[in-house]
C-alpha positions in Angstrom: 337.1 18.6 21.5 333.9 20.0 22.7 333.1 23.1 23.3 330.1 24.2 25.6 327.2 26.1 24.0 327.7 29.2 26.2 331.4 29.5 25.1 330.3 29.2 21.4 327.7 32.0 21.9 330.2 34.2 23.5 332.8 33.6 20.5 330.1 34.6 18.0 328.9 37.6 20.1 332.6 39.0 20.1 333.0 38.4 16.5 329.5 40.2 15.7 330.5 43.0 18.3 332.0 45.6 15.4 329.0 44.8 13.2 325.4 46.1 13.2 324.2 42.4 14.0 323.6 41.0 17.5 323.2 37.3 18.2 320.2 36.7 20.7 318.5 34.0 22.7 314.8 33.7 22.8 312.8 34.0 26.1 309.5 32.5 25.9 308.1 29.3 24.2 305.9 31.4 21.6 309.1 33.4 20.6 311.3 29.9 20.2 308.5 28.6 18.2 308.8 31.5 15.7 312.3 32.5 15.8 314.1 29.3 17.0 316.4 29.1 20.2 318.6 31.6 19.1 318.4 34.5 16.3 320.4 37.4 14.8 319.3 41.1 14.6 320.4 43.8 12.5 320.6 46.9 15.0 320.6 49.7 12.6 317.4 48.0 10.8 315.8 46.5 13.8 315.1 43.7 11.8 315.3 39.9 12.3 318.0 38.7 9.7 318.6 34.9 10.6 316.0 33.0 12.5 316.7 29.1 13.9 320.2 29.7 14.1 322.5 26.6 14.4 325.5 27.7 16.4 327.7 25.1 15.4 327.1 26.0 11.6 327.2 29.8 12.5 330.2 29.5 14.6 332.0 27.8 11.5 331.0 30.3 9.1 332.1 33.1 11.0 335.5 31.0 11.7 335.1 31.2 15.4 335.2 27.1 15.6 338.0 25.0 14.6 337.7 21.9 12.5 338.5 19.8 15.6 335.6 21.5 17.6 332.1 20.6 18.2 329.3 22.2 20.1 328.1 20.1 23.2 324.2 19.8 23.2 
């Protein structure tokens, strides 16, 4: 079963909502080169935790994607 990118980002954001982490999407080309398309911030430290985040791998690690689901590119 294929899940859209926006659906996976919503699931990940919901999962991270009660923590100090926040999934963000880059805006500019320069930022995308530095951080990748998606990155995770720690809002308490205002620090970059993970860069170049793979949505499918992150979703599986957090438990928001089932075994039979994959992310549409």
